[in-house]
C-alpha positions as CSV (number, residue, x, y, z in Angstrom):
1,M,7.6,-16.5,13.9
2,S,4.2,-16.1,15.6
3,H,1.4,-14.0,14.3
4,P,1.4,-10.8,16.3
5,F,-2.0,-11.3,17.6
6,S,-0.8,-13.9,20.1
7,T,0.5,-11.5,22.5
8,K,-0.4,-9.3,24.8
9,H,-0.3,-6.4,22.5
10,G,-1.9,-8.2,19.7
11,K,-5.2,-9.6,21.1
12,T,-5.9,-5.9,22.9
13,F,-5.4,-4.5,19.4
14,R,-7.4,-7.5,17.8
15,K,-10.5,-6.5,20.6
16,A,-10.4,-2.8,19.8
17,I,-10.7,-3.8,16.0
18,L,-13.7,-5.9,16.6
19,L,-15.0,-3.9,18.9
20,R,-15.2,-0.9,16.4
21,D,-16.4,-2.8,14.0
22,L,-19.0,-4.1,16.2
23,F,-18.6,-7.8,16.0
24,T,-19.4,-7.3,12.3
25,C,-18.1,-8.5,9.1
26,Q,-17.3,-6.1,7.0
27,M,-17.8,-7.9,4.0
28,C,-20.9,-10.0,4.5
29,G,-22.8,-8.2,7.6
30,T,-23.0,-11.3,9.7
31,L,-22.6,-10.9,13.3
32,L,-19.2,-12.4,14.4
33,R,-18.9,-15.2,17.0
34,D,-16.4,-16.3,19.1
35,G,-14.3,-19.6,18.7
36,K,-12.7,-21.0,15.4
37,R,-14.3,-23.7,14.1
38,D,-17.7,-21.5,13.2
39,S,-18.3,-19.7,9.9
40,R,-19.1,-17.0,12.1
41,A,-15.9,-16.4,13.5
42,A,-14.5,-13.8,14.0
43,V,-11.0,-12.7,11.9
44,V,-9.3,-9.6,12.3
45,D,-8.6,-9.3,8.4
46,H,-4.9,-7.1,7.4
47,I,-6.5,-5.4,3.9
48,K,-2.5,-4.6,2.8
49,P,-1.2,-8.8,4.1
50,I,1.5,-7.9,6.9
51,E,3.9,-10.2,5.1
52,L,4.5,-8.2,2.7
53,R,3.2,-4.7,4.6
54,P,5.4,-5.6,8.1
55,D,4.7,-1.9,8.5
56,L,1.3,-1.5,9.0
57,T,0.7,-3.9,11.1
58,W,-0.7,-2.3,13.8
59,E,-2.4,0.6,11.7
60,E,-5.8,0.5,12.1
61,S,-7.2,1.6,9.0
62,N,-5.5,-1.3,7.3
63,C,-7.6,-3.6,9.3
64,R,-10.9,-4.9,9.5
65,S,-13.2,-7.7,11.4
66,V,-14.3,-10.6,8.8
67,C,-16.0,-13.8,9.5
68,R,-13.9,-16.8,9.0
69,T,-16.1,-17.8,5.6
70,C,-14.9,-14.6,4.3
71,H,-11.6,-14.4,5.6
72,A,-10.8,-17.5,3.1
73,V,-11.8,-15.6,0.4
74,C,-9.4,-13.0,1.7
75,D,-6.6,-15.2,1.6
76,S,-7.4,-16.7,-2.4
77,I,-7.1,-13.1,-3.3
78,E,-3.8,-12.6,-1.5
79,K,-2.7,-15.9,-2.6
80,R,-4.1,-14.8,-6.4
81,L,-2.2,-11.2,-6.5
82,S,0.9,-11.7,-4.2
83,P,3.0,-10.0,-4.6
84,D,1.3,-6.8,-5.3
85,S,-0.4,-5.4,-1.6
86,E,-2.2,-2.4,-3.7
87,A,-3.5,-4.7,-5.8
88,I,-4.5,-6.7,-3.0
89,A,-6.6,-4.0,-0.5
90,A,-8.5,-3.2,-4.2
91,A,-9.6,-6.2,-5.0
92,K,-10.6,-6.9,-1.1
93,R,-12.8,-3.7,-0.9
94,R,-14.1,-4.7,-4.3
95,Y,-15.4,-8.1,-3.2
96,K,-19.2,-8.0,-2.7
97,A,-20.6,-11.3,-0.5
98,V,-23.4,-13.2,-2.4
99,G,-26.6,-14.1,-0.5
100,L,-28.6,-17.5,-1.1
101,D,-30.7,-14.6,-3.4
102,G,-28.1,-14.5,-5.6
103,Y,-28.0,-10.7,-4.9
104,P,-24.8,-8.9,-3.6
105,V,-24.9,-8.9,0.6
106,K,-24.6,-5.1,2.1
107,P,-22.9,-5.1,5.5
């Protein structure tokens, strides 16, 4: 199965989430970029993974813009807490990115 954001509807939906969040990572506050390789590349994360909650695929409240680096943290949380979508969502919301100074970053 291909990713939902690879469809025309998915691309429009993804762009709407990025615009809603002002192209800003909702975890660390960095300004997001286009592309796929940059650590600040824009990714739309499903707070409750679509593999566990496909009914929430197109629910805007279940999506947020994150950078590629923070998305790796999201993936780690999902692997660690799967199959509990509620625990995954709670852990993602609690996570606080830490800056170079050692203090949490405020998005």
